[in-house]
N, C-alpha and C positions, 0 to 999 in steps of 0.2 A: 568303451573309454580310449582306447589305444588305438583305432582307423579315426584314419582324416574322411575328415572329409568333401564330399564331390560336391552335390547338389544335394536343392528341396521338388520334389512337386506334390500342386492338391490332386489325391483323385477319391474320385465322388466326402468325402468325410473324414478322409486322413491324411495329413500330412507327411508324403512321406522324404525320409534324411536320406539321396544314398554314401557309402563310409566305405571304402576302398581301406582292405583287409588283409591285410599280406598282397596274393596273390589274387582278393574276393572279392567282388561285390556285397553289401549290407545292406538291404532294407528295413532298418526299424520307420513304421507306422504308428505315425500316434494317433490319436485322434483327442482332438482339442473338444468334443461337445461334453466325454467324459473325465477330460483331461489326465490324458492315460492313454498309456504303450501298450498295444493289440497285439500283435506278431514284428518277428523278426527272422528275414528267414535269406539267404541268397538269391540271385538276382537270377531269377529267370530271361535266359538269354531271348526264350521265345514269346515273352507273355508280349502280351499288346502290349503294355503300360511303358516297352520301348519308348515306343514313339513320343514322351513325354516327353523322355531321359535324352534324346537325340536333339528333340528339337529346343536345346536350353545349353547347346553346344555354338559355339561362334565361330566359326572360321577367318571369321576378317580379320587378320593379322598389316 
């Protein structure tokens, strides 16, 4: 509730919302099929999922 929403991606059966909470990024895994949050965890910067987040960044000014 205190985090700042950054971006959402689709990843397999989940919609993952990325939030900035203080100095940390947190992923919230939402399962549409079951209408529930399956997992909340700190962002692992080494995970291949990072590519999906980086694809959402627009550097055009």
